[in-house]
N, C-alpha and C positions, 0 to 999 in steps of 0.2 A: 433542666435535666434530664441527662438520659438514664433510663435504667431498662435494668433486663428484662424480657419479656417473654414466656413461653421457654422455647429451644435458643433463638440469640435474636431476641427482638428488642425493638429500641424504643424507646417514645422521644419524639423528637419535634416540640411544636414551633410549625411556621415554614416546617418543609415540605416541599412538594411530595405528593405521592401519587401513585399509580393508584388508580380506581379500582377496586377487584369486587366481585359481588362472590355469592354462595355459588353462586353456577359455574363460575368460573375456576373451582378449585380444581385442582389435581389430586386425585383421590389417590391417597397411599407414598405421596410423594412429600418430603421433609418440604417445611415451607417455613417461613419469616415474618412475626406476629409484627404488624408495626402501628399502634396507636398514636391518632391524632384527634384530640379531645375526647369525644362520646362515639368515634366511628373507628371500629378494628377494620385493618387492612392486613390480607392475607395475601403475601406475596412466596410462589411455589419458588423455589431452588432450581432452575430450568438456566438452559442460557443465553434466554431474552430478560434474565432478572439478575446477571452477575454483578451488577454495582452493589444490589442489596445484600449479597452474599460476602462479596469484598469488603464492606461497610458494617457487617454483623460486628458486636462485643466479642465475638468467640474469636473471630478470624485476625482483627483488631489487636486482642490482645496478644496472639500467638506471635503477630508480627512485632510486636513491641518487642516480647522478648527476644527475637530472633534477633533485633537489630539492638538491641541494649547488650547482646550477648557477642555482639562482632564488634561493638566498640567501633573505632576509625575515628578519622577527624572531623571537624564539621564545615560545614558546607561555606557559601559566601555569606552567612546569618552568624558563620562562628557559635550556633548553638551545639555543645556537646551534647553525648547519650545520656548523660548523670543530671541534665537539663530536660531532656523531651518529656517526662513522666511529669514535674510542677506544670509544664507548660499545657500537657494535654488536660490534666486537671480544669482548667483555667478555658480552655479554648476547644475542647472536644466538640462540642457543641455544634459554634461556627465553624468548623473544618468540616464535620460530616455533610451539613445544610448546604456549603459550598461545595463541596464535590456534586453531591446530588443534583443541585440546580445549575450545573455545569459552568457558574461561576468560580472555581477554583484554579487558580493559576500557579503553575510551578515556578519556584525560581533557576535561574541560570546554576550550572554546575559549573563549579570551580576548578578550572585546569590545573592539575597538574601533572610533573612529568618526572619518570624514576628512571633510571638506566637500565639496559637492555646489555646481554653476552656480548653483543656485536661492538658494544661501544654508542649504539645509537642510545635514544629516548622514547621510553614509550609513554603514547599521552593517556590519560587518566581524567576521567571528569565525576567530580564530586559532589555527589547531592547535597542539600540540607539533610537534615536526622528526619524532620517532618515530612520531607520527599521520598526518604528511604523508607517511613515507616509505608506512605501508600502503596510505594512500589512492591514494598515484599508484599504486601497484603494483596497486589495485584496476582505477584509471583504465587504465592499460595492456592491461588483458586484456580491461576491457569492452566498450571502444570498438572493437574490430574487430569486435565482434560486432553492435553496436548501429547503426555505420555503414550499413549496407546498409538498416537501417530507414528512416532518416533521410530526410524530405523534400528534394530539389533545392531546396525554395524558402526554407530553414534552412540559414544561417548564422554563426551567432555559435558558440564556443567548437570551431571542427571543423578537422581537419586540409585545407589549404590551402584554405580558406576564411577569408572575413574582411568587413570594412564594405564595401570596395570592390567587392567581387563583390555583395553584397546591394544598392548603392546602381546598380552595370551594370542589373541584373536591375530595380529598379523602375523607373528609366528606358527599359527598351525596353517595359514592362508599359505606363508611361505613354502612351508614344509607339505604341504600338497601339490606342489608342481608349479606354482606362481612365483618364477622368480625373478620375472621385471617389474618396476616397477614406474608409476607416473605419481612422482615426488609434488603433490599441488602446492601452489601457495598463491596464494588470495592478497593479493596487493592492499596494504593498508583499511582489510575488513571492515572493523569496528568504526572504521571513519569514513566509510564510502558508500555502507549501505541506503539503497533508496528509499525513499520515505514511503511516495506513492507506489511502489510493489509490495512494503512490506504491509502497509495497510489491505490493500490489495487481498494480499493469504490471511491476515489475519480475520478478514469478514468474511471467510467462507465459512469459519468455526465459531465464531463472535457472536451470536445474530443481537448481544444487547447493546446498540449503537452510540451508548454513552460511554462504556468500557474501552469501544475503540477509539472515540476522541479523546479520551483521558491519556490514553496512551500514545496518538498523537501529539497531544501538547507537552507529553514529556519529550517526544522524538524532537521537537521544536524550540523545547524553553532557550535553548540557547547556552553561551560557555563566557563564562567571565575568565579573561586572558588576561594576567596582569594588570591588572583594575579594568581593562576596558572591555566592552562587551562584544561576541561574536556571534552572528545568526548562524542557527546550527540547520542547514537546508539540507544535509544527508551524514547518515551516519548513527550509531548505536552508542554515545559514550561509553566507555569500559570506567567501570566505579560503583555503578547504581546495581540494584539485586536485579532490576527487569532485565539490564542486557545481556546477560546469558541465555536467558531464556528467548527473544527475541533475535539473538544470532540463531539459535537451535531451530526457531520457528522458519527462517530465512534458508539455513543451509538443511533443513529437511528438505526443500524442492530439490536441492543437487542429490541428495540421499534416494530420492527416489526417480529420477531419473537415472540414475545407475544404477536402482535395480531393475528398473525395468528394461535398463542393455544388458542386462545379465553381469554384470560386474561385480568381483568379487570388490570388495574396499573398506578400511577402516577411518573412522574420522573423530580428530577429538576437537573441537571446537572448530577454528578455522583450518586446523592441519590432517588435512588428507592425504592417504596412499592409494594409490590405485592399482591393484594387481594384474600383470599380465603371464602368461606363457611363454610369447617371443618380443624380442625388442621393436620388430616390425608391428605387433599390435596394441602395444604401449605407445609408438611417437602415434598412430593413429587413433587411438583412444584421447590422447593430452590434445590433439586438433580437434577434435569433433568436441570434446567437453569444454574445450575452451568456449570454444563458439556458442553453447548452451550459456554458460557463464555470464559470457560477456553480454548476448543478445537478450536471452530470457531475465534473466537475476538482476542485469544491468550493476553485476559485480567486475571490478579488475584484475586481470591473472596477470601477474609478474614472470614475463614469459622467461627471464634471465635466470631465474629462482626456480621455475617450473621446468621440472629435467629428467628426463627418461632414462633410467641405468638398472644395472644388474641389480640384483638386493644386497649385496654385499657391500658393507662400508656406507650405507646409506643413513643417513641422522633421522630418526623419528624418537622425539620425547627426550629427547640427551642419549639414547640406550643407540646401537646398532645392531648388523647379525653377523655372523663370521659363519663358514661353514667346517663344522666338527664332524669327520666319518662319513660323510654324505647326509647328514642332518643339521639343519641349520639352528644356530642358541643365538642367545641375547649378549652381546657384553655392552660396555661402556664405552662410548663412541670417544675418540680422543680427544674432542675440544672439549667432551664434559670432564676429563682427565684435567687439561689443563685448566679450567674454572677450578675445579677440585683445589689445586695444587695450590692455583694461586689465592685462593680463601686460607687457609692452612696455612701460606705463608706468613698472609697478614697477620693470624692470629698468633704467631711464633715469632714475630717479627722481636727482636731486640732492645729495640729503641718505642715500641707502642704504649709503654706505660702501662702496662698490666702487671698487677702482682701475679703471687701463684695462685691464689683460687682462682681470681676472676680467670684468668687464661684456662685452668683447669675447667671454668663451668662453661667457659666458651666455644672452649673444644669436643665439650661431652656433649653439646648441644647439636653443634654443626655436625659433628660424626657420626650421631642417634640419627638425626634426621637425615642425611644423606645415604648412609644406608638403607634406612628404611624407604628409599626412592629407588635405589638404586637396589637391592637387593636379589631380583631377578637375572641381572648378568653372572655369567660366570668369571668370575674375578680375582681368585684367589690369590695368586701371583701378582697381582699387580697388588692389592691389599699389602701384601706382606712387602713388598720394595716399597711402597709409599710407607710402611709404617716406619723401618728402617730409615728412611730417609725425616721422617716425621721427630724421632728419639734424637735424630744427632741436632735436630735445630729444637729441640726442649734442652738437650745440654746444653748448647751456645747460648740459651738465654737465662739460665741457672749460673753457667760460668760467670756470665757479665754479670748478673746479681751480686755474685759475689765480694766483686769492685777489688776493692785494693788487697794486694799481697798476704797481708797477715790474716785477711779473713779465710783467704782460699787456704792457708797453710792449716790453717785450725779446721777446717771444715774436710780436707783431703785426710787428715789425719782422723775424725769422727769416724772417716768411712774407709776407715781400715789403709791406708796409703802408708808407707814406712815415712819417717818423720825426712828422710834425706832426699827422701826423690818429690816428697812434700814439698819441701824448701827450692827445690830444683825449678817444679813446676809453678810453684809461687811466684816466684819471678819472673816467669817467660815471657818474651816478647812476640809469640806468637799469635796471629790474630785469631778470632773466637771462633772462627768456621772450621781452623785447621785445627784447632783444640778440641773443638768439639768430636772430632774424628779418630781423636788419639788413644791409646791405650789408657791415660789419666783417667779420662772421665768416660770411657767404657767401664774400667774397674771400680772408681767409685760412685758413680752414678748405672749401676746395670739395669739390664731390662726389667729384673722382678722390683728392685729398689722404686722404680720410675713408675710399677705398676703400683706397687704397695702405697707410693706418695697422692697415688689418685690421678694420676695422668691419664687417660685412655687409648686403645688404639682402634685403627681401623678393623681392623681382625676379627679382636675380639667381641666389637659389636655385630660384625657377620655371624660369628657362631651364635648369636642369639637368634639369629633366625635360620641357624641348619648348621643343628649340634652334631658335634663327630658320631 
């Protein structure tokens, strides 16, 4: 029976414990009390006893709440997040003991593929919920340790930092005179991380070998792909709570090298931009940093996608830069515009089976999320033009939903169209898209009526961020 003792202690009979005497206490340090029969074992919270901190009830409870809140699908055992708590109530003692004595073995991750914007597939590895719990517990303890080591120019997967901070920093650097950029692309980064190099880097900071060994087990747990087991000799599969932190720990070596050389840069996960004052300096930087990445970090640089160019038009995190009266501003990259219009086109397809209310809700959710991400860009003209196109598509959907001529005639009359014109257009044989841009739909389905009906627009959502 596990029982909370003192600050974050547990009572685990039969679990191996490190023998500590009174003279070995850390005066004034937070401690964890472990009781084994009549013996009291006081473990200091330092880097040599991280495993006890990771397995403390307080940390595990916090990890459970995070895993449960994030939901997500089950791993190879198909256990859901809702089933995790009953399982822990029965098996938590044996789980903690197995982690402590080193007999715990993570399950292989489940291979899942999701489409990328370029048409390719992104490979994810979904751990079981129990493995996610342990990984989250490790992540919660290691993050405060590593955060002070990370660069101020690193923004991905870090507390209180995000894409917008990276973009603002990039904009400031460009406007300070660094107008040439090395757009660094690491080839399949998450799938090619060198395990031995990563373990070496972890061992510099983590002095508890049991924690390093546990992380190594996760790295080598393998992959279950279409029912076939595949060994994982390299890489940190995306999908687990620990993978983002391990990627930052690995790429922090690149950050430190760039800082040592005096380069200005911005990194979000494995998306890096190195800024230079001239094109020749950028070319030299590209060659030298490629040698460092491949020689020291044992990662692969995609030489075709790693480019040197003037900053105007470069895509970074979906944004781009443009020159406005001698000052660079952010705008939406053309590829991001195409992706957005394709998504809106799918939501307003006249044959997608959506009813009025479901279409409105889906449009609201997508537009709110899209504007929330791209609101840093100057895009008033883009939004107004897109809204005009979007309203035409909505009118097309409404016109098709009226189906037969009698319904069209009655609805047109209800919208204030004269009877003669309503009968004339009710029996028209023009196509849906052409009618959607005719005076009859503009008069019956005005912009104001569409707004009252609950159809959202991008510009109205944008005004919530920047009121007039």
